[in-house]
N, C-alpha and C positions, 0 to 999 in steps of 0.2 A: 449442519455447519451454519453458524449464525454470524453475520457481518453487520456491525452497527456503526454507521458513519457518524462520528462525534465531532468532526470538524471539516468544513467544506465551504467554498465560496458560493455554492448553490444551496438553496434552502428547501428542504422537504417538509420541515415542521416550523411554522411561524413563531413558535414559542422559543426556538433556539436561535443562537447567534451565528450569522454567516460572515466569515472573513476569508481572505485569500489563504489557501493552504489545504492540507488534507490530513486526516487522522481517522483510523478505523479500529474499533475493538472487535476482536475475533473471540467468540465465546464470551467469557467474562473477565479473563485474566491476561489476555495478550493484546498489547497495544501496538499497532502499526503506525509509525510516525506520530507527530504531536502537534501539527498545525503551526501557526505563526504566533499564537497569542494564548499563553498558558491559562490565564484567568478565565477566558471564554471557554477554553477546552474543558476545564474542570466544571464550570457551571453547566455546560452542555451535557457532560457525562452524568452529573448528578440528576439532572432533569430527566435523563433517560434511564435512571436507576442503575447506572454503571458507576463504580466507585474507584477512584485512583488508588485507594488503600488496598484494593483487591488485585491490582496489576502485579503479575509476577515476572513478565517478560516484556521488554520494549524492543521493537525492531525499527531501526532508522534506515530509510532507503538511501538517503544522501544528505550531505551537510549543507543544505540550503535553508535559509531562514524560515521559509514557509512550511518546513517539515521538521525542524528542530526547535522552533521558537517556544513551544510549550513545555519542553523537557525540564528546565530548571524548576518550574512550578510543580510538575508531577513529582520530581525527586524531593522537593521540599515536604511533600505529603507522605511519600513512600520511598524509603531507601533500601527496601528489601529486594529490589529488582535486579534482573540480569538484563543487560543492554547489549544488543548486537548491532554493530556499526560497520559500515564499509571502510576499507583502508584508505579511502579518500578523505577521511577525517584526519585532522592534524594531530600530531603527537600531544600537543598541549591540550587540545580538546578532549582527547582520550584520557589524559591524566585528570582533567577536571571531572569528567564523568565517573572515573574510578573512585574519586574521593567522595562521591555522593551516592554510590550504588554498591550493591553486593559484589557484582562482577561485570566486567566488560569483555565481550567477545568481538574480535576484529575479523571481519570477513575479507578474504583476498580473492584472487582470481584463479585459485588452485582448481584443477580439473577433477580431483578425486571426490566422488559422491559421498564417501564416508566423512570427509572433512567438511562437507556442506550441510550435514545433518545437525539441526539444532537440538531437537528432542522429538520423541514420538514420530508423528507424521510431518513435522515442520522442517523445512529446508530453506536455505538461502541459495539463490542462483550463483552466489559469489559476486564480487565487484566486477561489473561489466564496463568496458571502455574507461576504466580507472575513475569512475564517478559514482555509479549507482548499483545497488543490489535490489533484488525483488524477492518476495516471499512465495514459496511453493508449499502447498499442503497436498500431500499425496496419500490418499486412502482408498478404501474399497469403493467409494462413491465417485471417484474421479480425481482429476488434477485441478486444483484451484490456484490461481495466480493473482497475487496482489502487487500492484506497482505504485510507485510514488509519483514520479513525473515522467517516466519513460524517456529520459534523456538519451539513452543508447538507441532509441527507436523501439516502438512497441512491437513491431514485427520481429525485430532481432531478439527481443527479450522472450517472446513467445517461442521462437525457434530454439533458443537456448534451453528453455524449460522443457520443451518436448524432447530435445536431444538427450537431456539428463535422464528422462524416465521412459522414453520410447512410446509415448502415448499422447493423444491430443488434450487440449485444455477444455475442461468442462465448464469452468466459470472464470472470467477475467474481470477484475475490478480495479479502478484507480484513475490516475491522471495519465492520459495518453499523449499529451504534449502536441496537440494538433491545432491549437488556437491561432497559430500564425501561418497555417498551411492553406494552400489554394484548394478549391473544390476538387480539382483534378487529383491533387496529391492525397487528399482525404479519401477519395473514392478508391485509389490504388491501394491505400492502406487497408480499407475495409475488405476489398477484394482479396488481398493477400491473407488476411486473418480468416476469412471464410474458407479459402482454399486450404488453410492449415487446420480446418475443422474445429475452430473455436466455437463452442456451443452457445453459451450465454455471456452477455457483456453488461457491465455497468461503467460506462465512460463518464468521468466527472472531473472536477478540479480544473486542470490546465488543458482539458480536451478541447474546450471552446464550444460556443453555441452552435455554430454551423455544423461542426463535426458530430456533436451529440444528436442533432436532428437527422443527420445522414445515417448515423448508426441506428437510430430508431426506425427509420424508413427501411433500411436494409435487413436488420435482424428481426424486425416485427415482434412477434410474441416472445422472442428470445432476448429482447432488450429489456433491461431492468433499470429504472431511473435511479440516479444517485441523489446527492444533496444531504446536508446535515440533518440528522433525525431519521434518515431512512434506515430501516432494519431489514436486511435481506436474509431470509432463511432458505438455504439451498438444500433441497431434498433429493 
């Protein structure tokens, strides 16, 4: 399972552009979020030998500018995509995306696991707290959870994913939205995630410098750095 961070405000590769936002390519054809700046997203992808023309599926966690900003430029290059969006997207925005892509799938808060399956091992959590969905990959190697900004709370999202599949998270990556939290609050979050048996973590984007350092201290060898240009191959 390969996760390539193609857009982030943290920088793992100095040859790539860092801007506020997040986007990650899973494998070679699945794009999670699109960052805030489409031209930079495409330049970063090409420098990492990942091509917008190869993207088949786009997953949008929530309709904030730093996660959907690059979408028009991607769709200018490739209109053969299926886009999965949360039902927090406006009807007008869904109509706009439908005119530029092959298909738009709207994720709601329905509880049925069958209705949350996208394809193969890929699932949506469904829209949580009427704002954000996260991506779950469930296969024989474990449960992989990708989050955009974790507006519903990273602990809540993890619990939700575990409830769906009745097993712990092997790998958690994305923005944990802790940049404005106190040291005490961050510690409680880390403690809760460890108690939930989250194994490996890559906190980035809106997680914040202090929280990232605390995750690094607490998770030790199970902490994996993020940043644009980082390629994480989970075995």
